N, C-alpha and C positions, 0 to 999 in steps of 0.2 A: 605430526601435525602439519597441515598445509600452511605455507607461508601466507602472509597477509598480502592482498592484491597491490599492484602498483601499476601506474599508467605512465610510461615513459615521457618525459618532458613535462609532465603535469603534476604527479604526486607519487611519492616514493612509498614502498611498504612500511618504513619506519614512521612516515608521516600519517598513513592510515591507522597504525597502531596508536599514534598520539592522539589522533581524532577519536578513536574508540575510547581511549583513557579519560578524554574530556566528557564522554557520555557517562562512563561509570563513576566519574567524580560528582555527578548530580544525583546518582542512584540514591535514594533514601534508605533508611536502616531496615525497612520491610520489603525492600526489593523494587519498589515502584520507581518508575523514571518519569519525573514531573515535567510539564511545561515549565518555562521561566517564570510564570506568575504563581505556580505552585500546585496545580491540580494534575492528576493523572488520568488519561484515558487509555482505554485498552488497545486502540488502534495504534496511536503513536508509541506507546509502550512496546507493542510487539515489534514495530518496526525498528526500534532501538535494540531490542533483544536479538534481532536478525543481524545487525550490524556488529554487535559485540560478538556473535557467533562467527562471522566472517573473519574478524580480526583476531580470533583465538582467545577471547576472554570468556571462556565457557563457564567459569564459576560465577561470574556476575550475570551471565545470560540465564543460568540455572535459577538463581535467586528471583530473577524477574518472572520466570515462568511459575515458581512457587507462589509469587504474588498474584498471578492470574488464577490459580487454583483456589487460593484462599478467598478471593473476591467475586468469584463467579456466582450468580445466584441460582436458586433451584430451576428457574425456567431457562437457564443457559446463558443469559445475558450478564453484561456488567453494567453498573451505573455509568451514565454518560460522563460524569466527573466526580472523582474522588480526591478529597483534600484530608490528609491525615489519616486516611484509611476509612473516612466517612464519606457517604454519598452526598455531594454538593448538588448535583443535578441527577435526579433518580430514574428518568426514562431510560430505556434500554435501545441503542442504535443497532440497526441490523448490520451495517458494515463493520462496526467494531466487533460484533460477535463472530462474524465470518472471518476476520483476519487471523483469528488464532490457528485456523487450518493452514493458512500460508506460512505462519511461524513455525508450527510443528513439522510441517512437511519439509520446509527449508532446513530445519535443524537436522533431520534425518538425512537430507542429501548431503549436508556439510560433514556431519559428524559419524553417520552411520550407526548411531546409538538406538537400536531397535526397542531396547529396555525402556528408554526415556519415552520414545514414541508411544509405546503400549501403556505407560503410566499416564500420559496425556490424553489417550484415546477417549475415556469418557468425557473429559473437557470438551474435546473437538465434537463429539456426537451431540451433547447437549446443546452447544453453541450453534451448530448447523441446523439442528431441528428447530430451534428457535427462529433461525433465519428463514427456512423454507415454509415456516408457519405464517410468515408475513407476505408470501407471495399473492398476487391477485389473480384473478381468472385469466387476465390478458397474459401475465407473465412477469411484470415488473415487481419488485420487491420494495415495499414501503419503508420509509427510513427509520421508523421507530415504533416501539410499543411503549405506552405510557405507564406509569405506576398503578393506574387503575384497570390496566389490562386491555386498553383501547389501541388499535392499530392507528398510525398516521393516515391522513386523507390522501397523501401523495408519495411519490418516489423521487429520489435525487439521481441524476445521470451518473455523477462521480461515484456515489456510494453504491449504486447497483453494479457499475462497471468493477469496482473492487470486490463486491460479493461474488461476482462471476468468477473471479480469480480465486476466491476462497472455496467456492464450491468446486472447482476443478482440482484444486490441491486436496480437498477432502476426499474426492472420489480416488484419486491416486493414493493417497494414504490409506484409505479404506481397503484398496486392492492389496497394497503392500502388507497390510496387517491381517488379510484373509477374512476381512468382515465387510463385503461389497454393500454399497448403499446406492441401488438403482434410483431411489426417489431424489437423491441429491443430483445425480447425473440428469434426470429428467427435468429438474428444476433449473440447472445450468443451461440446458438446450433451450428452454422456454425463455430464460432470461436473456440468452444470447441473441434470440430472434428479435425480442423487443428492443434491445439496445441497438441492433442493426437497422430494423425497420420501422420503429415507432418512436420518433423523438417527442411526439405529442405525449407519450405516457409520463414524461418527466417534468418537474418544475423548471422554468426557465431560469437557469443560472448561467447563461451564455457569456457573461462578462467575466467569468472566472476561467483561467487558462485550464484548470483541471478538468472542466467539462469539454474541453477541446481535445485533450491527449488521452484522457483516462479510459474512454471506450477502446482505445488501442492497447494501451498499457496493461488493462484487465483482461485482454485476450479475446474479447467479443468481436472487434473489428480488426481485421487484417487484410493483407493483399492491396489490390489497387484501390479499394474503398478508403483504406487506411491512409495511403499516400495521398490520395485526393483531399482527404479530410486535413491532413497536416498542411498541405501546400495552401489550401484555402484561407487559412488564419495565421500563416506563418509570420507575415510582416505585421500583424496585429499584436501578437503576444512576444516575438522574439526581438530582443534588442542587441544588435551586434556589439560584441566586446563586453557586455554585461551579463547576459543570460536571458531568462524567460519572466515576463511580467506575471504577477499573482492575478491582477484583474486588468481588463482591456483599457479601462478609463483612468488609470492612474499611472504616474510615471515611476514605478516601483517594481524593481526586480527582486525575486526571492529565491534563495538557494534551494529549498526543497522542490518547488516547482521546476527549477533549472534541471535538477539531477533526475527527477521523474521524466521530464522530457528526454534527457539523455538515454534513459532506459527504454522509453518509447521508440526512439530512433534505432537503438541497438535491436530492439526487437523486430524491427522492419529491415535490418541489415544496411541501415544508413550510416555507416560507420563514420564517414567524414564528418557529417553534421554533428553526430553524437559526440565526437572527440572535441569539436570546435566549441560547442555549448559547455561542455565539462571544462575546458580549459578557461573559457570566458567567465565562468562563475566563481573561479578561484579568488577572485579580488575580495571574496567575502571571508577567507581565512583569517583567523587570529593567530598570532604568534604561539599560543598555547595548544593549537590544534584544533581547537573549537571553531564554529562558523557563525557569523552573524546571520540573523534570519532574513534580513533584506537591506536594500539600498535604494533611497529615494534620490534618483539621479539628477532631478532639477534642483532640489535643495543642497544635495551633496552631503546627505547624512544617512547614517544607518538607521533603518527604521522597520520595526519598533527597535528600541535601543537595547537590545538583548541578543545572546547567543543560545541557540535552542539546540537540545538534544536531537530532535527529530530532524533538523537540518544537517547536523553532523552524520547522522544515520543514513539519510539519503546519499550523502557524498561517498560513504563507504560502499553502499549497495551499487551504486553507479560505477564506482571503480571496480568492483568485482565483475559486474556485467561487462565492461568494456575489456577487461583483461582476461576473462574466463579463468580465473584463478582457482576458485572453489568449485566443488561439485554442485553447489547451490546457485551458481552464478547465472543459470537459465532460468530461474523461477519466474522471472517476468516473461522472458523471451518464450518460454515453453507454454504459457497459459493460453496461447491461442492455436495449440498444436491439435486439439481435439476436434474431431469431426462432429458438427452440430446436426442433430437430427431433429427436423421440424415435423410435427405431426398434423399441423393445421388447425389445432384448437383456438387460435385466437381469431380465426375467421377471415384473416386479410388475404387480399389477392396474392402477395408474396409467399404467405404460408402455404397455400393450395398449390402454387407453382412448384 
């Protein structure tokens, strides 16, 4: 078994395992990994499973994937929020569904367990077919389908960026399992184009740092355009010595966003800034290995007053990305490695060029 990742001078392998055990400690009897307030959503749940896998807690991760199998609906989605195994919010989010492909592909990279990947393949295919069915003519993917079956009237930039990674991982998984899915690849290409060239396609959530870095982290935007994008808002969202803000208009840094920014920088080869941000956010570490969700640096208080599994998961995934420890450490870095083929269907000048 591969050793847990470590980042010299910042976090040891033993501390990473301790952090993973803090995630396992909140896993419920059914395998779900809830938010501090008690609900489970598929996206954050999968992120936690990926972190458990990196740290070698494979039994706990498998229990979490069993939870996904049990709670997937016939249309391929999961309820937006589940409490005690029951749907508390019933709409199905497209980015939640897409993320299962990232999780299963990551698991295969780390463990090499083809039997498990094959067992999860029907779950992945239903989920990504649900996602692709929500793609518009222009190429963006709307954020949800409600319980009446109606698609949302708009798309979200962060969500679509994460979906782009899900589709790319789904294509790679399909090829590895010998069941190619060209429709997913076409959907990913169309989505990448919209993410790169059509900001007007998405609801304005620009106060959130995720909308700043996620088009890069999800693999749609790379190269000089990505560097330019990060530099443009760096001083807006990054607080030296503390990490990254969640939103631009509040004095509030958050651990998950900080670590996602670390992985974004790593994907661009910006090792120095990646390591700096990762070291800066360690003030959120609790003595038991868990991580506070955030820090309000004007009031000098943790806000909200909670330690979240998804924050701990982001720390572990960032440590793995920086250290290149497991075979899955490049799952974000490699999300932008595929060549995008644009057919011109959206009709814009850039597409025809």
